[in-house]
N, C-alpha and C positions, 0 to 999 in steps of 0.2 A: 415303685414306678408303674407297675402293672395296674393296680387298682385305680390310679388316676386316669390311666388310659381308657379303662372300661367306663369310667364316669363320663369322660369326654365323648366316647363313642355313643353311649346311650343318649345323653342329652343332645349331642350333635345330630344324631340320626332322627330323633324326635323333632328337633327344630327344622331339619331339612324336609321332613314329611309335611309338616304344617306349612312351611314356605311353598312347597310345590303344590299343595292343595289350594292355597290362596292364589298362586300364580295361574293355575289351570282354570280356576273359577273366573278370574279376571279375563283370561283369554276367551273363555266361553261367552262371557257377557259382551266383550268387544265384538266377537263374531256375530252375536245376535243383533247388536246395534248396526253393524255393517250390512247385514242382510235385511234389516227392517223387521225383524221378528221380535215379538214381545213374549214374555213368559206366559201371558194369558192365552196365547195361541196353542199352548200345550195342555191347557186345562181340560179340553174335551177328550183327549186321548186317554183311554183307560189303561191301567197297568197290564191287564190281560192282553190288550192289543199290542202294547209295546214289547212284552215278553211272551209272544205267542209260542206255545209249546210245539216243537217239531215232533211229529209222530215217530220219526226215525231216530230220535235222540236216544230212546231207550234201547233200541237195537244196537246203536253205536257203542254205548257204554257197557251194555251186556257183552257184546263181542270182545271189547277191549279187556274187560275184567276176566272173561273166560280164557282168552289167549295169554294174558299176563300170568294168570294162575297156572295154565299149562306150561308156560315158560319157566315158572318157579319149580314146578314138578320135574320138568326135563332137566333143569339145572341140578336139582337134588340127585336125580338118577345118574347124571353124568359125573357128578362129584363123587358119588358112592362107588360106581363101578369102573369108571375110566380114570379116576384120580386126576382130574383137571384142576387147575387153580381155582380159587374162590371167585375169580372174575367171571366164571361161567354163569353164575346166577343172574347178575344184571344183563349180561350179554344175551342170554336166552330169553329173559323176560322182555327186553327191548325188541329183539328179533321177532318173537311170536306176537308181541303187542302190535308191532308194525304190520305183521301179516294179518292180524285181526282187523286193523283199520283198512287195509287194502281190500279185504273181503267185504267189509261194510261198504266201501266205495262202489264195488261192483254190484252189490245188491241194491244200493240206493240209485245208482245210475240206471239199472234195469227197471226199477220201479218208476223212476221219473220218465223213462222212455215210454213205458206202457201207458202212462197218464197223458 
């Protein structure tokens, strides 16, 4: 019974993804027709302009990785010396990762204010 269920899930999810992709493409084209925009209007926009790199992006990801790593280290220390349950690892990683994002927000807000 289980292998047949796996086959249905695999093919069903693949079909669902294809269906949603076609449906989204259709909605996008209908919205372009409603607004009077043609695909040729997007030809002049370069990929670099569309995906302009934010200079603060590296700072954000660096702070997030640093604080998540510190959370992992803190979880290991707490697990070793305080004998807390295994849930201390994701809790400390999420807590310190959120703290890193808050720190990024304060740095970015200060930088935007100075500009």
